[in-house]
C-alpha positions in Angstrom: 3.4 67.5 77.6 4.6 69.2 74.4 7.2 71.9 74.6 5.5 75.1 73.5 8.8 76.8 72.8 9.2 74.0 70.4 5.6 73.7 69.1 5.0 75.1 65.7 2.0 76.3 63.7 1.9 75.9 60.0 2.4 79.6 59.4 5.9 80.5 58.2 7.4 83.2 60.3 8.4 86.3 58.3 11.0 87.7 60.7 13.1 85.7 63.2 12.5 87.2 66.7 13.5 85.9 70.0 11.9 87.0 73.3 13.4 85.5 76.4 10.9 83.4 78.3 10.0 84.3 81.9 12.6 87.1 81.8 11.3 89.2 84.6 10.6 86.2 86.8 13.9 84.5 86.2 16.0 87.6 86.9 14.0 88.5 90.0 14.3 85.0 91.5 18.0 84.7 90.5 18.4 88.0 92.4 21.7 89.2 90.9 23.8 91.5 93.1 26.2 94.2 92.0 29.7 92.8 91.5 28.6 89.2 91.5 29.7 86.4 89.1 26.8 84.7 87.3 26.5 82.0 84.6 24.1 81.7 81.8 24.4 78.1 80.8 22.5 78.4 77.6 23.1 82.1 76.6 21.4 81.9 73.2 20.9 85.3 71.9 21.8 86.9 75.2 18.4 88.2 76.4 18.6 86.8 79.9 22.3 87.6 80.2 21.7 91.2 79.3 19.1 91.6 82.0 21.4 89.9 84.6 24.4 92.2 83.6 22.2 95.2 84.0 21.0 94.1 87.4 24.5 93.1 88.5 26.0 96.5 87.6 28.5 97.9 88.5 31.1 95.2 88.2 29.0 92.1 88.0 29.9 89.7 85.2 28.2 86.9 83.3 29.9 83.8 81.9 27.7 82.9 78.9 27.9 79.3 77.7 26.4 77.9 74.5 27.2 75.0 72.2 25.7 76.9 69.2 28.6 79.0 67.8 26.2 81.1 65.7 24.1 82.0 68.8 27.2 82.7 70.8 28.4 85.2 68.1 25.0 87.0 68.3 25.2 87.1 72.1 28.7 88.6 71.9 27.5 91.3 69.5 24.5 92.1 71.6 26.5 92.3 74.8 29.5 94.0 73.5 28.6 97.2 75.4 29.4 95.4 78.7 33.0 94.8 77.6 34.9 92.3 79.8 31.9 91.8 82.1 30.6 89.3 79.6 32.7 86.2 79.1 31.6 83.9 76.2 32.4 80.2 76.3 31.7 77.7 73.5 30.7 74.3 74.9 28.1 72.0 76.2 26.4 73.1 79.4 26.5 69.5 80.6 30.3 70.1 80.9 29.7 73.1 83.2 32.4 72.4 85.8 35.2 71.7 83.3 34.2 74.8 81.2 34.3 77.1 84.2 37.5 75.7 85.6 39.1 76.2 82.2 38.1 79.9 82.4 39.5 80.2 85.9 36.0 80.4 87.6 35.6 78.1 90.6 32.6 79.7 92.5 29.7 81.8 91.3 26.7 83.7 92.8 24.0 82.5 90.5 23.4 80.2 87.5 20.6 80.3 84.9 19.7 77.7 82.3 17.0 78.2 79.7 16.7 74.7 78.1 14.5 75.9 75.2 15.3 76.6 71.5 16.0 80.1 70.3 14.1 81.6 67.3 17.5 81.8 65.6 17.6 78.0 65.6 14.0 77.3 65.1 13.3 79.8 62.2 16.4 78.9 60.1 15.5 76.1 57.6 19.2 75.2 57.2 19.2 74.0 60.8 16.5 71.4 60.3 14.6 72.0 63.6 11.3 73.0 61.9 9.0 71.3 59.4 7.6 74.7 58.3 10.2 75.0 55.5 12.3 72.5 53.6 15.8 72.1 54.8 18.5 69.5 55.7 17.6 67.2 58.6 20.4 68.4 60.8 18.9 69.4 64.2 22.3 69.7 65.9 22.7 72.7 68.3 26.4 72.3 67.9 26.8 71.9 64.1 30.5 71.1 64.5 30.0 67.7 66.2 27.9 64.7 66.5 25.4 62.8 64.3 22.5 64.7 62.6 18.9 63.7 62.6 19.3 62.2 59.2 22.1 60.1 60.6 19.8 58.8 63.3 17.0 58.0 60.9 19.5 56.1 58.7 21.0 54.0 61.5 18.6 53.5 64.4 16.6 50.3 64.7 12.8 50.4 64.4 12.6 49.6 68.1 14.8 52.5 69.1 13.0 54.9 66.7 9.7 53.9 68.3 11.1 54.4 71.8 12.4 57.9 71.2 9.2 58.9 69.5 7.1 57.6 72.4 9.3 58.8 75.2 10.6 62.1 73.9 7.7 63.1 71.7 4.9 61.4 73.6 3.7 60.3 70.2 0.7 57.9 70.2 1.5 56.8 66.7 5.1 56.0 67.5 5.0 52.4 66.3 3.4 53.2 63.0 5.6 56.2 62.3 8.8 54.2 63.2 7.7 51.4 60.8 7.0 53.9 58.0 10.4 55.5 58.5 12.2 52.1 58.2 10.2 51.2 55.1 11.0 54.5 53.5 14.7 54.5 54.2 15.0 51.0 52.6 14.2 52.8 49.3 16.1 56.0 49.8 17.7 57.9 52.7 15.5 60.5 54.5 17.6 63.7 54.4 15.1 66.6 54.2 12.6 68.1 56.7 9.9 68.0 54.0 10.4 64.3 53.4 10.1 63.5 57.2 7.0 65.8 57.4 5.3 64.0 54.5 5.9 60.6 55.9 4.4 61.6 59.3 1.4 63.3 57.6 0.6 60.1 55.6 0.7 58.0 58.8 -1.4 60.5 60.7 -4.0 60.7 57.9 -6.5 63.5 57.1 -8.1 63.4 60.6 -4.9 64.9 62.1 -5.6 68.2 60.4 -8.3 68.9 63.0 -5.8 68.9 65.8 -4.3 72.1 67.2 -0.7 71.2 66.4 0.7 69.7 63.2 1.1 65.9 63.3 4.9 66.1 62.7 5.5 68.3 65.7 6.1 65.4 68.1 8.3 63.6 65.7 10.5 66.6 65.2 10.7 67.3 68.9 11.7 63.7 69.7 14.4 63.6 67.1 15.8 66.9 68.2 16.0 65.8 71.9 17.7 62.6 70.8 20.2 64.3 68.5 21.3 66.8 71.3 21.0 64.5 74.3 18.8 67.1 76.0 17.4 64.8 78.7 20.5 62.8 79.6 22.8 64.5 82.2 20.2 66.9 83.7 20.6 65.4 87.1 24.4 65.8 87.0 24.0 69.3 85.6 22.0 70.4 88.6 24.4 68.7 91.0 27.4 70.3 89.4 25.7 73.7 89.3 24.9 73.6 93.0 28.4 72.5 93.9 29.7 75.7 92.2 27.3 78.1 94.0 28.4 80.2 96.9 26.2 80.2 100.0 23.0 82.2 99.1 23.7 81.7 95.4 20.7 80.5 93.3 20.2 78.1 90.4 17.3 78.9 88.1 16.3 76.4 85.4 13.6 77.0 82.7 12.4 73.8 81.0 9.9 73.1 78.3 9.4 69.3 78.3 7.7 67.3 81.0 10.7 65.0 81.2 13.1 67.9 81.6 11.0 69.5 84.3 10.6 66.2 86.2 14.4 65.6 86.2 15.0 69.1 87.5 12.3 68.9 90.1 13.4 65.6 91.5 17.1 66.5 91.6 16.5 69.8 93.4 14.2 68.1 95.9 16.7 65.4 96.6 19.4 68.1 97.3 17.0 69.9 99.6 16.0 66.8 101.5 19.3 65.0 102.1 19.3 65.1 105.9 17.6 62.1 107.5 18.0 63.3 111.2 14.9 63.3 113.4 13.1 66.7 113.5 14.3 69.0 116.3 18.0 68.2 116.4 20.0 71.5 116.8 22.6 70.3 114.3 22.7 67.6 111.6 24.0 64.3 113.0 23.7 62.1 109.9 26.4 63.9 107.9 24.0 64.5 105.0 23.2 68.1 105.4 20.7 69.7 103.0 22.5 71.5 100.2 19.8 73.8 98.9 16.4 75.2 99.8 13.6 75.3 97.3 12.8 78.9 96.6 9.3 77.8 95.5 7.8 74.4 95.9 5.9 74.9 92.6 7.2 75.8 89.2 6.8 79.4 88.1 4.8 79.6 84.8 4.3 82.4 82.3 1.5 84.8 82.8 -1.5 84.8 80.4 -0.1 88.1 79.0 3.3 86.5 78.2 1.7 83.5 76.5 -0.5 85.7 74.4 2.6 87.8 73.4 4.9 84.8 73.0 3.0 81.6 72.4 6.2 79.6 72.5 6.4 80.3 76.2 3.3 78.2 76.9 5.0 75.1 78.3 7.8 76.9 80.2 8.5 76.0 83.8 10.9 77.8 86.1 12.3 76.2 89.2 14.8 77.8 91.6 17.0 76.5 94.4 19.2 78.4 96.7 22.5 77.1 98.1 22.5 76.9 102.0 
């Protein structure tokens, strides 16, 4: 399933605007309490964090983590009115425990993670996330570290390129696109979004114009996931987050890709079904007590009204677990 927050039409946006996905549902299910300590693992432009801070007043605070320094600066500006109640941290959310410990935070009342892209990232041609306008093939959420998408296209084998296109992009033409990329880079490096888009368009052919999404969408999605390691570490992330929650604290995760949602769902379920004792025992005797309860057995999805207002929310899935 394609990530709608990451799916693009061919129309160039005039004004970058970011609307937090599933805002009302996420804050309601996270259930912030006055004076509590909460973490926004992917604070982005601060929309979710702002709502949590308002719900946790007076005295509640939010630690906002993001690996995108530019997004973090926007969040700091947006949330300046909350003063010391907002604590910004630059870092990868996969390093949650170390980041919080470094800030002197060892237990929290709630954690939210929105795994999608912000409009700030998607709508800036210089970031290279979109094929709508020409720009450098970067795609890094943290532009201070790691290989770019251009680096991956220059160094990955044809087999690995095919694998990430098929797995991360669910691209039916993965083999043909990978082959075309390898042939092209033998002549000249692929460094621009327009170059990558044109290669995929040629492989897809004129029939692809009849489809709802542009033929390059899946390729761009797959490369971005690979560049930022978005799938790897999600199981550990959930486990670390749960270990930091106080009893009654909740973890809420919004995902946009089927692989992300599957990893979140399976890990939460495993933490909710650890005990193997026979039913009816008054206390756990196996030593594997359940760590969480699932607040909902099914993912929460956007309403038709939200999808109409914000088409990028279409593939969003919200799952929530409570520490017991």
